[in-house]
N, C-alpha and C positions, 0 to 999 in steps of 0.2 A: 707703359708696358700694359698690357691685355690679358686678363686672366678667363679662363673660359668657365670658371665655377661663380657661382653669384648665389648669394645669401637669399635666402626664402622670402625674408620680410625688408629686400633692401628699398622697397617703395616706402614703406612707412619710418625708417629710419631718418632721421634728421641730423645729419652730422653736426656737431656742437662745435661753435666758428670761437675766434677770442681777438682780442685787440691788444699789439706789441704796443709799451710805452716805455719808452727811453730816456733815463737822464743824460742828457749829453755829455755834460760834465765830469760825469764818472766815467764814462768810456774810454777805456784805454789801446783801441783798435787792437785786441789780440785775436778778431775773426773766429772764438771760438763758436759761436751764435753763429755766426755766417755759414761755419764749416758743417755745423751739426746739425742744421734745421731741416728736419724732412720734406718740405714744402717749398724750399729755397726763398722765403719770405724776406730775410732782410740784405740789407747792402751797405756797404761804406758809401758815405754822403761825401761830397766832394768840399763841404765847409770845413771846418776846423772848429775844435771846441777849447775853453780856456789853456786846456793844458800842450795844445798844438797836435791833437790826435785829430783823424776823419772820423769821428761817431758812426755806428750803425744807427738805420730807419728803416722803417717796414715799406719795403717795395713794393710788394704786392699785399694789401692788408685785408684782402677779401679773401687770402688763400690761407690764412693762418687756422690751424685745428685745436688750439686750446692745447698744445701737448706740455707746454709749460719747459721743454726741454732747454731752451734759450733762457729760460730764468735759473734753470738748476746748475748750467754749466758756468753764467757769468762770475770771474772770480770777484769782480768790483761792484756788484749787485746792481748795478746798472739798466736791467732791463725789469720788468713787469709785465705778465700777461693778465688780461682782466676777460672774465667768460661775458659771450655778450648775448643778450636774451632774442628770441626769435626775430621780435619788431625791431630791434636794434641792425639786426643786420641786414636788413632790408632796407632800413633809410641809411647805410652807409654805402650798399651795394649801389641804390640812386645816386650817389653825389661823386663816386668814384669812377 
């Protein structure tokens, strides 16, 4: 979606980034985090956890904007989002 309006300080504001951490053995494949993620960062993996479910993982880790919605909506408390500093964002972008 393209907007015709832009903020005046768009070039000065840096977006906040985060790293999604998932406790695979707690995930029960409810898909709430996948369905409600605004940037579609999370996906189901093909592997199984100890409970027999396909846990989620961060398929697009550089797209995470640290909104924390996945962390709030997870009924099993399996997801946490860690805010990244600017230096960490540059390092992660280099390796992915």
